[in-house]
SERO-4910 file (N, C-alpha, C, O; in steps of 0.05 Angstrom, whole numbers):
BEGIN
 pado doro    nc1    nc2    nc3   cac1   cac2   cac3    cc1    cc2    cc3    oc1    oc2    oc3
  Met    A   2431   1059    850   2449   1083    844   2460   1079    807   2473   1059    799
  Gly    A   2453   1098    794   2455   1093    768   2478   1103    760   2491   1116    776
  Phe    A   2487   1099    738   2515   1106    719   2522   1137    727   2543   1142    737
  Leu    A   2502   1155    722   2512   1179    728   2515   1192    753   2529   1211    757
  Asp    A   2499   1179    771   2499   1181    800   2533   1179    806   2546   1198    816
  Lys    A   2544   1155    797   2571   1140    802   2591   1163    795   2608   1172    811
  Val    A   2588   1171    773   2601   1194    756   2605   1221    768   2625   1236    766
  Lys    A   2582   1226    782   2578   1252    791   2592   1249    822   2607   1267    830
  Gly    A   2588   1227    836   2598   1222    858   2633   1219    856   2646   1226    876
  Met    A   2645   1212    838   2667   1208    834   2681   1234    824   2704   1236    829
  Ala    A   2670   1250    811   2676   1280    808   2677   1297    830   2694   1314    833
  Gly    A   2655   1290    850   2652   1310    870   2676   1294    891   2683   1307    911
  Lys    A   2688   1272    889   2712   1270    909   2736   1281    897   2753   1295    908
  Ala    A   2734   1272    868   2758   1290    861   2762   1314    863   2786   1322    866
  Lys    A   2738   1334    862   2740   1361    866   2748   1366    899   2761   1385    906
  Asp    A   2738   1348    916   2742   1353    945   2777   1351    945   2791   1369    954
  Ala    A   2787   1328    933   2815   1323    935   2831   1350    925   2849   1359    939
  Val    A   2823   1362    903   2835   1387    897   2831   1404    917   2850   1410    932
  Asp    A   2807   1414    922   2800   1434    945   2821   1428    967   2834   1447    973
  Asp    A   2828   1401    981   2840   1398   1004   2873   1407    996   2889   1419   1011
  Gln    A   2878   1399    971   2911   1407    965   2913   1440    957   2934   1452    960
  Val    A   2894   1450    948   2892   1480    942   2894   1496    977   2906   1517    983
  Glu    A   2881   1480    992   2874   1493   1015   2902   1490   1031   2912   1509   1044
  Lys    A   2913   1468   1029   2937   1461   1045   2958   1478   1037   2970   1491   1054
  His    A   2966   1479   1009   2984   1497   1001   2975   1526    988   2982   1537    967
  Ser    A   2960   1532   1006   2948   1564    995   2975   1587   1002   2976   1608    989
  Asp    A   2988   1583   1017   3014   1595   1026   3031   1603   1001   3044   1624    998
  Lys    A   3027   1583    987   3046   1581    955   3037   1591    939   3052   1602    923
  Ile    A   3010   1593    935   2990   1599    914   2987   1634    913   2980   1646    934
  Pro    A   2992   1646    892   2986   1673    886   2960   1677    896   2943   1658    897
  Asp    A   2954   1705    907   2924   1713    913   2907   1711    891   2887   1697    890
  Lys    A   2915   1723    875   2903   1725    845   2892   1696    832   2871   1692    821
  Ile    A   2913   1674    837   2906   1655    824   2888   1637    842   2873   1619    833
  Glu    A   2891   1642    871   2872   1630    890   2842   1639    893   2825   1624    903
  Gly    A   2836   1670    883   2818   1680    883   2797   1665    862   2775   1657    869
  Ala    A   2812   1663    831   2801   1652    815   2792   1628    820   2769   1623    813
  Tyr    A   2809   1609    831   2807   1583    841   2779   1580    857   2762   1563    853
  Asp    A   2779   1599    875   2753   1599    895   2729   1602    882   2708   1590    889
  Lys    A   2730   1620    859   2705   1626    843   2699   1602    829   2675   1596    827
  Ala    A   2715   1587    818   2714   1570    799   2704   1544    817   2688   1527    808
  Ser    A   2713   1544    842   2703   1517    854   2673   1521    868   2656   1503    871
  Asp    A   2671   1547    874   2642   1553    887   2622   1547    859   2600   1535    861
  Ala    A   2631   1555    837   2609   1548    814   2609   1517    808   2588   1506    802
  Ala    A   2630   1505    808   2628   1475    803   2612   1464    829   2599   1443    825
  Glu    A   2611   1472    851   2598   1465    877   2572   1462    871   2559   1443    880
  Lys    A   2557   1483    853   2535   1474    847   2525   1456    828   2501   1452    824
  Val    A   2545   1446    817   2536   1431    797   2543   1402    807   2527   1384    806
  Ile    A   2572   1400    820   2578   1380    825   2583   1382    858   2604   1390    867
  Pro    A   2562   1372    874   2569   1377    900   2588   1353    912   2583   1329    908
  Gly    A   2611   1362    929   2624   1344    941   2616   1335    975   2595   1338    987
  Asp    A   2635   1326    982   2625   1311   1008   2618   1336   1033   2602   1331   1052
  Glu    A   2631   1363   1029   2625   1383   1043   2606   1400   1026   2615   1417   1011
  Ser    A   2580   1397   1028   2560   1418   1017   2555   1436   1028   2554   1431   1052
  Pro    A   2550   1467   1021   2540   1487   1036   2522   1487   1048   2517   1505   1064
  Asp    A   2504   1465   1045   2477   1463   1059   2481   1447   1086   2465   1450   1105
  Glu    A   2503   1430   1087   2514   1412   1107   2535   1424   1126   2553   1436   1113
  Pro    A   2538   1425   1148   2562   1436   1165   2583   1416   1164   2577   1392   1167
  Ala    A   2606   1425   1160   2628   1405   1160   2632   1389   1186   2625   1399   1207
  Gln    A   2640   1373   1186   2645   1352   1206   2677   1353   1215   2696   1350   1200
  Ala    A   2679   1358   1240   2703   1361   1251   2717   1333   1263   2739   1333   1274
***
């Protein structure tokens, strides 16, 4: 595993942590802000895939 792969993996984990917190506290976030975050998160997912990529079903 190369250096850039490690960095990409770390960024993916950080993105997943932020996604989890946004989902957890979504009732406190205004809809406009949450919508903008969702768009940005979807765009970031294409570049920095996290643990739950759209091609793989989420494990329960």
